MARDORO-560852 format. One record per residue (C-alpha): x, y, z. Coordinates in steps of 0.001 Angstrom, whole numbers, padded with zeros to 6 digits, always signed. Each point is the difference from the previous one (the first is absolute). Last residue first. Layout:
MARDORO-560852
east;north;up
X;Y;Z
...
//
This chain:
MARDORO-560852
east;north;up
-017376;-039703;-000381
-003808;-000268;+001074
-001565;+003237;+001704
-003432;-000902;+001054
-002646;+002398;+000801
-002692;+000794;+002565
-002639;+002261;+000866
-000518;+002237;+002928
-002719;+002939;+000105
-000583;+002761;+002821
-002196;+002987;-000096
-000896;+002967;+002183
+003108;+001738;+000353
+001677;-001611;-002611
+001547;-003411;-000380
+000792;-002262;-002954
+002061;-003197;+000920
+002295;-001845;-002797
+000811;-003713;+001716
+002871;-001872;-000946
+000657;-004001;-000826
+003172;-001194;-000965
+003146;+000465;-002173
+002840;+002482;+001783
-000020;+003879;-000763
+002703;+001875;-001752
-001898;-000252;-002590
-003465;+000782;+000398
-000567;+003128;-001618
-003660;+001258;+001373
-001576;+002151;-002895
-002910;+002075;+000444
-003456;+001117;-001086
-002383;+002089;+000891
-003970;+001265;-000272
-000995;+003025;+001343
-001022;+002324;+002877
+003400;+002093;+001392
+002503;-001656;+001708
+002323;+000827;+003388
+002736;-002113;+000563
+001446;-003176;+000607
+000366;-002262;-003087
+002744;-002569;-000598
+000716;-001240;+003821
+002129;-002977;-000261
+000474;-003296;+001411
-002365;+000360;+003446
+000282;-003148;+001772
-003471;-002466;+000229
+002036;-003216;-000008
-001423;-000555;-003713
+002072;+003169;-001001
-001874;+003400;-000364
-000495;+003227;-001979
-001196;+003163;+000607
-002008;+002349;-001947
-000900;+002763;+002453
-002556;+002802;-001147
-001005;+003435;+001701
-003206;+000429;-001110
-001558;+002378;-002505
-003224;-001692;-001335
-001638;-002996;-002221
+003409;-001993;+000166
+001457;-002418;-002641
+001847;-002506;+000021
+002727;-001546;-002328
+002761;-002731;+000317
+003118;-000553;-002788
+002742;-002635;+000057
+003392;-000546;+000155
+002284;-002774;+000154
-001029;-002412;-000517
-003818;-000227;+000292
-002499;-002628;+000941
-002546;+002255;-000541
+000590;+002204;-002650
-001963;+002086;+001034
-001142;+001141;+003388
-003323;-000670;+000886
-002080;+003087;+000647
-000296;+002094;+002974
-003058;+002555;+000070
-001611;+002617;+002418
-003118;+001396;-001233
-002111;+001649;-003424
+002701;+001568;-001891
-001578;+001934;-002966
+001273;+000187;-003051
-000205;+003050;-001742
+003936;+000337;-001240
+001242;-003182;+000130
+001771;-001320;+003457
+003278;-001468;-000913
+001980;+001644;+002364
+003673;-001259;+000148
+001421;-000605;+003854
+003986;-000849;-000834
+001455;+001448;+003309
+001058;+003101;-001298
+003317;+000248;+001857
-000028;+002965;+003111
+001962;+002663;-000284
+003628;+001334;+001194
+002361;+002803;-000671
+003357;+000638;+000149
+002661;+002837;-000980
-000829;+002199;-002398
+003000;+000432;-002201
+000935;-003476;-001279
-003222;-001611;+001432
-000371;-002885;+002304
-003393;-001876;-000472
-001587;-001998;+002533
-002922;-002213;-000791
-002624;-001437;+002779
-001494;-003277;+000600
+001018;+000727;+003786
+001510;-003671;+000379
+001746;+000306;-003338
+001854;+003557;-000380
+000323;-000272;-004184
+002812;+001905;-000395
+000487;+002772;-003027
+002989;+001430;-001305
+001479;+002903;-001450
-002911;+001843;-000700
+000388;+003983;-001207
-002796;+002041;+000191
-001770;+001951;-002231
-003191;+001875;+001470
+000691;-000639;+003915
-001877;-003505;+000872
-003469;-000021;+001540
-001596;-001716;-002671
+002461;-001710;-001957
-001189;-003304;-000841
-000208;+000885;-004253
-001144;-003200;-001530
+001130;-002941;-002229
-001119;-002059;-002615
+000734;-004183;-001093
+002550;+000322;+002474
-000521;-003327;+002282
-003892;+001188;+000250
-000178;+002179;+003160
+002666;+002316;-001261
+001709;+002880;+001757
+001251;+003292;-000313
+002143;+001978;+002199
+001579;+003906;-000482
+001783;+002025;-002492
+003795;-001183;-000448
-001482;-003936;-000062
-001484;-002319;+002947
-001179;-003143;-000998
-002613;-002106;+001394
-001769;-003235;-000854
-003149;-001872;+001007
-000628;-003317;-002064
+002469;-001504;+002540
-002414;+000080;+002592
+000448;-000435;+003671
+004155;+001146;-000360
-001084;+002796;-002286
+003225;+000088;-002061
+002092;+003086;+000269
+001151;+002376;-003129
+002891;+002812;+000615
+002376;+002015;-002683
-002098;+001235;-002864
+001378;+002403;-002061
-003068;+001470;-001553
-002139;-000531;-003179
-002905;-000066;+001966
-002639;-003181;+000037
-002180;-000997;-001877
+001383;-003287;-000865
+002907;-000640;+002028
-000303;-003892;-000274
+002672;-001006;-002662
+000764;-003557;-000244
+003065;-001764;+001124
+001137;-003414;-000996
+002769;-002741;+001672
-000326;+002620;+003432
-001418;-002551;+002400
-002185;-001196;-002371
-003343;+002340;+000875
+002303;+002839;-001073
-001533;+003745;+000532
+000981;+003236;-001056
-000598;+003850;+001275
+001714;+002665;-001896
-000418;-000206;-003712
+002201;+002369;-002096
+000575;+003497;-001046
+001206;+001413;+003479
+002407;-001004;+002625
-000631;-002641;+002827
-001011;-002763;-000308
-002217;-002703;+002065
+000364;-003776;+000718
-002061;-002745;+000690
+000270;-004307;+000945
-002656;-002164;-000364
+001123;-003651;+000366
+000253;+000649;+003649
-003058;-000290;+000816
-002656;+001359;+002976
+002829;+002288;+001022
+000780;+001516;-003273
+003167;+001024;-000828
+001171;+004012;-000176
+002710;+001558;-001728
+001095;+003367;-000641
+001533;+002747;-001328
+001004;-002262;-003062
+001802;+003413;-002163
-001358;-000445;-003083
+000861;-001663;-003657
-003403;-001510;+000139
-000303;-004041;+001629
-001382;-002418;-002670
+003045;-002283;-000193
+002055;+001272;+003209
-000153;-003275;+002222
+004174;-001153;+000198
+000393;-002814;+002127
+001397;-000235;+003028
+002391;-002895;+001690
+000334;-001201;+003529
-001664;+003173;+001170
-002701;-001664;+002128
-000787;-002826;-002199
-002869;+001828;-002311
+001854;+002527;-001066
-000893;+003097;-001765
+001668;+002676;-002382
-001374;+003315;-001741
+002195;+001752;-002045
+000389;+004172;-000750
+002013;+000661;-002892
+004144;+000815;-000487
+002000;+001590;+002156
-001670;+001825;+002830
-003870;-001473;-000217
-000678;-000959;+003071
-000363;-003743;+001243
-003767;-001460;+001122
+000213;-003434;+001986
-002168;-002390;+000481
-000040;-003093;+002769
-001538;-002911;+000653
+001754;-002140;+002686
-002112;+001541;+002390
-002708;-002178;-000850
-003037;+001575;+001546
-000769;+003575;-000304
+002813;+000213;-003168
+002168;+002688;-000222
+000601;+003078;-002054
+003201;+002163;-000131
+000584;+003346;-001632
+002854;+001583;-001486
+003216;-001994;-000014
+003198;+001059;-001272
+001466;+000404;-003516
+003675;-001418;-000104
-001002;-002580;-002051
-003543;-001556;+000280
-000837;-002778;+002598
+003773;+000506;+001296
+001632;-003952;+000238
+001099;-001375;+003497
-001223;-003412;-001078
-004000;+002012;-000623
+000026;+000681;+004088
+002808;+001404;+001650
+000132;-000642;+004141
-001282;+001929;+003114
+001118;-001773;+002950
-001744;+002725;+002252
-003069;+001486;+001667
-002756;-001318;-001489
+000557;-003972;+000461
-000114;-001002;-003584
+002197;+002402;-001301
-000120;+000980;-003611
+002163;+002034;-002803
-000799;+001125;-003443
+002975;+001057;-002357
-000940;+003486;-000852
-000535;+000009;+003422
-003617;+000244;+001400
-000199;-002059;+002890
-001885;-002795;+001068
-001419;-001130;+003495
-001252;-003293;+000843
-000793;+000518;+004012
-003342;+001065;-001353
-001477;-003447;-000674
-003781;+000318;-001350
+000789;+003628;-001045
+003865;-000227;-001247
+001277;+003566;+000808
+001779;+001849;-003006
+002966;+002271;-000620
+000344;+002796;-002452
+003058;+003029;-000691
-001138;+003573;+000738
+002810;+001101;-001565
+000412;-003406;-002108
+003090;-002659;+001069
+002207;-001382;-002913
+001704;-003372;+000894
+001471;-001084;+002486
-000677;-000469;+004213
-002857;-001482;+002058
-002801;+001511;+001797
+001737;+001343;+002893
-002588;+000362;+002925
+001322;+003139;+002858
-002373;-000001;+002971
-002932;+002287;+000863
-001651;+001049;+002981
-003627;+001160;+000552
-001517;-001205;-003111
-002258;-003047;+000891
+002189;-001696;+002597
+002285;-002522;-002038
+001386;+002856;-002942
+002273;-000523;-002564
+002181;+002608;-002207
+000935;+000222;-003299
+002325;+001937;-001786
-000818;-001098;-003529
+000832;+002867;-002229
-002199;+003183;+001969
-001252;-000908;+003136
-001745;-003228;+001364
-002752;-001030;+002243
-001089;-003511;+001062
-002358;-000814;+002556
-000300;-003002;+002542
-002285;+000936;+002952
-003083;-001076;-003056
+001015;-004037;+000756
-001411;-002135;-002671
-000549;+002592;-002638
+003356;+001310;+000228
-000272;+003828;-000832
+002272;+001284;-002412
+001689;+003299;-001294
+001298;+001551;-003029
+001604;+003754;+000609
+000382;+002565;+001978
+002488;+002589;-001245
+002556;+000721;+002986
-000982;-001315;+003509
-000945;-003287;+001523
-003451;+000703;+001896
-002676;+002814;+000723
-003324;-000386;+001530
-003257;+001631;-001465
-001651;+002404;+001871
-003905;-000384;-001585
-000006;-003044;+002219
-001709;-003072;-001056
+003305;-001885;+000317
+002082;+001213;-003094
+003515;-000393;-000465
+003072;+002364;-001583
+002849;-000232;-002350
+002581;+002513;-000598
-001285;+003256;-000924
+001925;+001006;-003321
-002450;-001573;-002246
-002288;-002527;+002218
-000087;-003565;+001004
-002833;-001788;+001084
-001490;-002186;+002591
-003527;-000595;+001565
-001554;-001274;+003662
-003620;+000481;+000020
-001743;-002765;-001164
+002344;-002316;+002219
+000321;-003687;-001186
+000706;-000055;-003783
+002281;+003510;+000529
+000149;+002540;-002648
+003310;+000567;-002080
+001253;+002492;-002504
+002383;-000572;-002912
-000330;+002660;-002128
+000736;+003702;+001393
-001440;+002237;+002040
-000075;+003607;-000420
-001037;+002197;+003102
-002231;+002764;-000292
-002467;-000262;+002501
+000439;+003420;+001917
-002156;-000949;+003040
+002255;+001226;+002072
+003329;+001380;-001602
+001604;+003146;+001327
+003316;-001588;+000958
+002078;+001978;+002831
+003871;+002055;-000631
+002172;+001753;+002007
+002877;+002181;-000324
-001844;+001755;-003927
-001012;+003442;+001090
-001323;-001219;+003333
-003477;-001382;-001247
+000776;-002500;-002378
-002428;-002264;-002129
-000234;-003199;-001623
-002027;-001092;-002799
-000503;-003251;-001508
+003466;-002450;+000712
+001299;+000367;-003505
+000314;+003724;+000620
-002136;+002729;+000170
+000832;+003160;+002281
-001727;+002160;+002050
+001596;+003346;+001484
-000658;+002109;+003154
+002505;+001654;+000919
-001330;+002389;-002260
-003082;+001523;+001595
-002471;+001627;-001936
+000268;-001845;-003446
+001279;-003449;+001240
+002410;-001007;-002032
-000271;-002672;-002400
+002384;-002966;-001157
+000777;-002720;-002213
+001611;-003205;-001236
+001349;-001162;+002624
+001250;-003844;-000093
+000416;-001061;+003472
-002761;+000285;+002702
+000769;+002617;+002529
+000763;-001198;+003644
+002175;+002509;+002247
-002381;+000568;+002314
-000329;-004264;+000867
-002171;-001953;-002157
-003199;-000433;-001822
-001886;+002322;+002757
-003802;+000041;+000007
-002510;+000890;-002560
-000790;-003574;+000063
+002034;-001755;+002523
+003285;-001852;-001045
-000635;-003978;+000029
+003134;-001607;-000175
+003358;+002157;-001286
+000686;+003383;+000721
+002449;+001664;-002551
+003602;+000221;+001091
+001085;-000608;-003325
-000775;+003486;-001708
+002349;+002227;+001872
-000990;+003585;+000397
+001677;+003081;+000306
+003497;+000086;-002227
+001972;+003118;+000816
+000841;+001781;-002850
+002327;+002737;-000902
+000646;+002709;-001907
-003393;-000682;-000631
-001338;+003631;+000301
+001557;+000197;+003485
-003018;-001672;+002172
+000575;-003070;-001771
-002668;-003325;+000286
+000017;-003208;-001315
-002575;-003360;-000078
+000576;-002958;-001155
+000095;-001931;-003306
-000636;+003121;-001783
-000641;+003161;+001818
+001803;+003817;-000161
-001563;+002140;+002782
+001272;+003796;+000058
-000006;+002938;+002322
+002677;+002062;-001510
-002920;+002020;-001884
-001986;+000696;+003176
-003683;+001712;-001191
-001780;-003061;-001832
+002735;-002836;+001376
+001711;-001572;-002747
-000763;-003516;-001298
+001895;-002253;-001951
-001153;-003211;-001735
+000216;-003928;-000210
-001026;-003141;-001240
+000158;-001396;-003607
+003257;-000027;-002429
+001963;+001511;+003083
-000946;-003325;+001841
+003438;-001944;-000154
+001201;+002928;+002044
-002432;+002690;+001192
+001643;+001587;+003137
+003408;-000681;-001883
+001270;+003402;+001955
+001647;+002009;-002965
-000937;+003869;+001068
+000313;+003569;-000919
+000507;-000731;-003830
-000548;+003134;-001305
-002119;+001881;-002504
-000072;+003481;-001755
-002401;+001711;-002434
-002737;-002292;+002217
-002033;+002611;+001122
+003015;+001698;+001529
+000576;-001656;+003218
+000459;-003586;-001082
+000411;-003425;+001788
+000700;-003759;-000590
-000057;-003112;+001880
+001614;-002401;-001810
-000452;-003815;+000144
+002063;-003155;-000656
-000360;-003528;-001172
+001341;-001255;+003024
-002566;-002940;-000654
-001173;-000536;-002745
-003009;+001535;-001940
+001261;+003540;-001450
+001410;+003242;+000856
-002410;+002247;+002043
-000101;+003497;-000033
-001811;+002262;+003077
-000408;+003561;-001813
-000478;+003340;+002325
-000831;+003100;-001088
+000249;+003783;+001293
-001516;+002457;-002328
-002756;-000952;+001697
+000431;+002237;+003061
-002658;-000147;+002383
-001511;-003272;-001436
+003516;-002074;-000913
-000218;-002312;-002701
+000691;-003864;+000622
+000880;-001906;-003011
+000073;-003578;-000973
+002271;-001775;-002246
-000087;-003118;-001910
+002540;-003224;-000245
+002896;-000007;-002534
+001949;+002704;+000139
+001664;+002476;-001494
+002713;+002948;-000062
-000714;+000574;+003837
-001176;+003155;+000064
+002148;+003635;+000580
-000764;+001785;-003055
-002538;-002492;-001966
-003732;+001455;-000839
-001942;-001429;-002684
-001996;+002592;-001800
-003628;+000013;-000199
-002199;+001674;-002476
-003102;+001734;+000326
-000709;-001694;+003616
-000832;+003232;+001444
+002557;+002026;-001209
+003168;-000182;+002042
+000043;-003827;-000456
+002580;-002272;+001786
+000701;-003416;-000651
+001833;-002964;+002380
+001394;-002893;-002057
-000767;-003452;-001265
-000402;+000571;-003826
-000344;-003332;-001221
-001185;-002782;+002849
+003156;-001236;+002267
-001975;-001302;+002603
-002019;+003080;+000110
-000369;+003386;-001546
-001086;+003724;+000985
+000242;+002246;+002715
-002062;+003113;-001761
+000294;+003450;+001231
-003017;+003101;-000414
+001037;+003587;+000354
-002633;+002039;-001758
-001367;-000368;+003384
+001591;+002877;+001490
-000637;+000043;+003630
-001393;-003505;+000482
+003047;-001425;-002321
-001795;-003342;-001677
+001537;-003658;+001287
-000409;-002919;-002318
+001138;-003460;+001123
+000670;-003707;-001847
-000324;+000796;-003478
+000745;-003236;-002098
+000280;+001096;-003583
+001097;+003399;-001077
-002803;+001475;-002692
-000234;+002801;+001477
-003602;+002400;-000596
-002315;-003219;-000758
-003071;+002023;+000383
-003500;-000837;+001834
-003426;+001048;+000165
-002513;+000647;+002925
+002009;-000659;+002473
-000181;+003152;+001915
-000086;+002299;-003212
+003674;+000429;-001021
+001283;-003264;+000139
+003059;-001129;-000530
+002299;-003083;-000416
+003454;-001856;+000579
+001132;-002681;-001510
-001306;-003557;-000573
+000904;-001419;+002845
-002058;+003147;+002008
+000648;+003131;+001217
-003136;+001680;+000208
-000851;+003863;-000258
-002917;+002148;+001386
-000768;+003407;-000956
-003606;+000777;+001123
+000810;+000264;+003968
+002081;+003245;-000651
+002424;+001180;+001947
+001068;-003311;+001858
+000848;-001307;-003692
-001922;-003310;+000449
+002853;-003249;+000766
-000650;-003283;-001486
+002356;-003139;+000609
+000538;-003312;-001299
-002428;-000622;-002789
+000064;-003214;-001868
-000329;-001699;-003321
+000277;-003682;-000584
-004218;+000024;+000021
-000261;+002369;-003184
-003585;-000803;-000754
-001163;+001344;+003310
+002127;+003043;-000361
-002302;+002876;+000420
+001905;+002862;+001485
-003158;+001522;+001687
-002747;-002997;+000252
-002885;+000843;+003174
-000296;-000684;+003795
-002379;+000500;+002040
-000198;+000388;+003843
+004128;+000451;+000342
-000537;+003748;+001462
-002706;+001356;-002625
+002419;+001059;-003266
+001081;-003697;-000100
+002383;-000576;-003083
+001746;-003069;-001454
+003647;+000020;-001534
+001101;-002775;-002091
-000892;-003711;-000073
+002942;-001940;+001100
+000071;-003781;+000419
+002443;-000621;+002918
+003754;-001069;+001563
+002329;+000553;-002800
+003282;-000210;-001206
-000108;+000073;-003263
+003007;-001309;-001769
+000665;-000462;-003720
+002973;-000634;-001898
+002614;-000232;+003171
+003478;+001169;-000024
-000180;+002790;+001460
-003450;-000152;+002075
-002651;+002312;-002164
-000895;-000834;-003873
-003650;+000006;+001624
-000818;+002139;+003215
+000779;-000772;+003579
-001480;+001445;+003199
-003784;-000932;-000761
-003131;+000219;+002624
-003091;+000533;-001606
-002405;+003049;+000538
-000027;+004022;+000459
-002340;+001411;+002538
-001601;+003248;+000183
-002040;+002017;+002497
-002254;+002611;+000341
-002158;+000583;+003176
+003196;+001749;+001321
-000184;+003102;-002292
+002286;+002922;+000928
+003005;-002208;+001438
-000736;-002349;-003166
+000405;-003673;+000096
+002060;-002242;-001386
+000704;-003888;+000303
+002489;-002503;-001960
+000721;-003409;-000009
-002767;-001734;+000228
-000067;-003560;-000402
-003601;-002147;-000918
-002593;+002270;-000987
-002498;-002131;-001588
-002339;+002857;-000816
-002849;+000975;+002274
+001879;+002441;+002179
-000388;-001946;+003061
+002114;+001652;+003060
+001303;-002362;+002092
-000088;+000726;+004191
+002516;+000741;+002601
-000044;+000589;+003322
-001712;-002282;+001570
+002367;-001316;+002732
+001143;+003253;+000741
+002700;+003162;-001628
-000193;+000427;-003974
-000092;+003849;+001045
-003664;-000993;+000724
-001736;+000548;-003505
+001672;-002653;-001483
-000354;-000547;-003861
+000499;-003110;-002488
+001296;-000473;-003784
+000405;-003410;-001227
+001227;-003266;+001036
+002630;-000568;-002119
+002761;+002566;+000804
-001579;+001858;+002523
-001242;+003715;-000871
-000474;+001785;+003476
-002216;+002930;+000753
+000218;+001850;+003475
-002541;+001725;+001628
+000751;+000982;+003338
+001997;+003266;-001911
-003259;+001500;-000549
+000857;+003010;-002038
+003174;-000798;-001624
-001755;-003609;-000553
+002976;-002028;-000079
+001231;-002290;-002817
+001735;-003601;+000049
+001328;-002080;-002670
+001636;-003007;-000524
-001020;-003055;+002280
+001287;-003230;+001053
-002542;-002263;+002240
-001088;+001167;+004130
+000106;-002452;+002098
-002085;+000334;+002969
-003832;-000190;-002164
+001224;-003480;-001296
-002636;+000072;-000168
-003333;-002645;-000414
-001928;+002411;-002493
-003390;-001545;-001094
-001181;-001031;-002819
-003660;-000823;-000747
-002503;-001409;+001502
-003756;-001564;-000313
+000790;-001158;-003309
-002620;+000311;-003038
+001875;+003288;-001317
+002976;-002194;-000388
-001610;-002848;-001411
-001672;+002529;-002957
+003040;+001687;-000851
+000202;-000618;-003678
+003193;+002002;-001512
-001260;+003481;-001811
+002340;+001948;+002829
+002864;-002817;-000615
+000201;+000999;-003454
+000870;+004102;+000617
+002608;-001181;+002876
+001515;-002180;-002813
+000214;+002845;-002254
+001465;+001452;+002688
+002835;-002403;+000234
+000628;-000774;-003669
+001421;+002419;-001638
+003302;+001114;-001089
+001718;-003258;+000265
+002285;-000725;+002687
+003185;+000081;-001266
+002721;-003052;-000720
-002459;-001635;-001429
-000320;-004508;+000358
-000491;+001753;+003124
-001464;+003668;+000775
-001954;-001409;+003329
+002528;-002238;+001656
+002768;+002449;-001331
-001451;+003200;+001525
-001138;-001256;+003503
+003735;-002237;+000270
+001545;+003472;-000939
-001225;+001357;+003340
+000732;-002767;+002185
+003446;-000360;-000952
-000142;+003667;+000145
-000740;+000730;+003141
+002104;-002991;+001428
+002928;+002667;-000296
+003168;-001238;+001523
+001196;-000709;+003468
-003319;-000910;+001537
-000347;-000649;+003794
-001950;-003220;+000754
-000824;-000181;+003883
-000172;-003315;+000807
+002536;+000164;+002822
+002073;+002306;-001737
+000717;-001046;-003855
+001646;+001028;-002509
-001048;-000266;-003432
+002330;+000856;-003787
-003265;-000321;-002528
-000021;-002794;-002764
-000113;+001178;-003472
-002659;-001958;-002105
-002867;+001538;+000568
-003729;-001252;-000154
-002221;+000312;+001994
-001247;-003477;+002093
-002682;-001364;+000565
-001404;-001982;+002703
-002732;-002225;-000270
-001651;-001674;+003222
-003434;+001953;-000228
-002535;-000861;+002729
//
C-alpha cells in the first residue's frame, strides 16, 4: 500500500463552507488544478516545451516488454463505473441518434450506442494515438462515417491574465486533429501538432453544405481546410478560439468567439466571405470580458444567434447572455443572471431549441431555462443535491433536478429537440423533457480524474479510496459502483494500517475527515493551523503506528492519536518559507523518519528529512533535479533506501538514496523523458520498483539498472497519478487522471534461466543461496512440463509465511528472490509443489 499523499501547488486558499460533509466550492478550484498541471510539467520554465509527450510515446513503443508480455495477466478496469469524469465535448450521430460521442478531459474519446442509457452505455475508442483531452468532435450529416476530433485542453494563452507574464491554464497535451473515415475504427493525423504539445483544439465545425470545408478553432487561431482535413490554412490569427458557428443557409457567414482570461483580441467576430476576412462585432455587446464566449445558432433561422459570455474566475464575476436577430449586425444583452460566475473562463454554454427560438437553455454552475428568448432565466438544476453513497451504475445520481456542476457543452437530439445532452464535470447528463428534469448517463463511462494521495487497505484486499477532480472522494470494495463520500475536489486519503475501519479523506486545502466505520460516515479533523496550505495538501499516516499522523502545512504538524492535538513541528518554523509541502514519505518501521518535498513557488524545490519525529528537519535536496518532486517511497525492507520521482522534462525522473537522502543516484536509465508522478517499491523484493508517468506504468526488477513497460490492458496514453500495492492479493492498483482505476497482478519476481536448447528432464528444487542469509536469498527450481506451481515459505512451526509463486508456468528453469527483511531470525522451509511433485528444503535467516 502507498501512503504518500501529494499536493497540487496552489497558495490561494479557497473560501469553503460545509454542508454536513459536502464541500461547496465558492471559487474556481478547476483553475488551481489546471494551473498545477501546467506548472508542474513546465517547471523550471513557465511554458511547457513544444515537444516531449509524443516523442516519449514513440520512444515507449520501442521499450522492452518481456515481462509485460510474459505475465499471464493484464490491467483490468475496476471503476468507478457509476461516476463520470470531466467531459468537454459531445457529438450525436445525426442519422442514428442513439450513437453519441463524448470527449473526456483526460481520458480520450468514448462512444455510446444506447443513447447513453444503461449499465454498459459507453466504450472507449482507441485511436492508435496517445489522445488524452478531446475538446472537439465533428461529424457531417451526409457522411457519418467521417469523424474529426481535436485534442488538448487549453484555457489560457501566454501573456494572458492581466498582470501575469505567462500563464497557460491547461489540462492535457495537444497532438492536433485526428480523422477517421470508417466510423472510428482507424484514425490518421489531420492537423499534426505532435511536435506542438502546448496547443489545443477547442472546436471543429464542418460546412453544412459542403463536407470538404472544415473549420477548426484553436489556441493559435482559426484554421480552415478545403479538402476534408487533408491540408489546413491559418485564416485568422486571433488566439484562443472558443467557438465557431456557420450559417446553415448562407455558409459565407462564419462566426468566431475568441479569447479567454484576458488574452489579446478577445471578442466576437463575423465573416461574410467564408473566412477570407473577419470583423469584430460590437453593437450591443459588453465592452470587454475576462472569460470566454460560446455561441448557439438557431437552426430554423440562423439570423438568430445567442452568445453566452463569461467574465472570469472570481465569484460573482458576471455573465452576459446576448442575442442577435440580424446575423450579428446588432446585439442586445438579454440577461445578466450570473450562471457562470467564477467559471466564466471554464464552463458555460447557451443552447437554443432547433425549432423554437424563444426556448433557451443557459448553463454554467447550474442549468437555467428561458421560454421568452432569454429575457428571464429560471434555475432548473442544483449541483449540490447529488447523491452520496453507492449510486447505481447507469442509474440516478441524484433527484430529477440534479445535474453535476460546471457545464461545458450541449447537443440537441436531431429528431426530438426536447431531448438534449450536456457535458459537465460529472460526465454526461441529459434531459428528455426540454430542460425541466435531468438524469446522468454515465454507465461504464470510466473517465474520473483521480489525484495523488490514494490508499489501499493493508488488511482488506478489496478496499481502496481516492479523491477525484470535482467528484468528491470515493471508495472501492470490489464493486464497480464506487461509494462516494465527503464532497468538493476529493484530495488525500489514508487507511489505518492496524485497523482498516479507520479511514481518512479530505477536500481541498486540507479539509480533512475521519471515519471509524470504513467510510460510511465521517467527522471533521482539524490538522493544525498556521502556515500555507496547498490546494491538495498532503498528510500521511504512520505505518507501524497509524495513530501518528503528519499534516502537510508549510509548518508541519503532527498528532499522536490520529484525531486531535496536531502540534507544530520543527520549532514552529516553516520548512521552506511560504512554499507548501508537495509530497510525503514515511518509514515502514519507524514513524519518526519522515521525508517531505516542498513546492518550488517562490524558490527552488527543497527536500527535507526528519529522523526524530519532526523535532527538526534537514535539507537533503543536493543531488536532486530542480523539478517538482511529486512522490516519495521508502523501501519497506530497509528505510535507508529512499526513492523519489520528478515531474517536468529534460531531467532524470527517478532517484534513489541508500543513506536516507544524504546522496542521490539517478536511476532513470531508459525511462521516457516525461513527467513522472508515482513510485512504489515491492514489499517482498526491493529490487522490483514500479513508477507511473503521463503515459503509463513501468517496472524494474534490478533496482533501476533498467526498466520495462508494463502497460498491457491500459488505454494508449494513460496518466498515472498514484500506484498502490495490495499486499493480501499481490496486486497493483493504479489511480489515473482521466481513466479511473485499474488493477493487475504484480510481477512475482520469477526469472526464467532456461538456455535456448536446454532440455528439462524432471522436477527439481535446488538449495537456496546464500544460506544462511540476511535478509534476501535466491531459490531456483525446474519443471519439465506446463504445471500449476506453488512455492511456499513456512516457519519452524509449519505455519505458512509467504506464498511467493502461485501460478501456471511453462517448462523451464526459474530463479526467484525472497526478501525476509520483515521476518525474525530462525529456521524456515520452502516447498515446491505441483500436481505430481512436492519437495521441501530448509534455510536459515540470521540477522
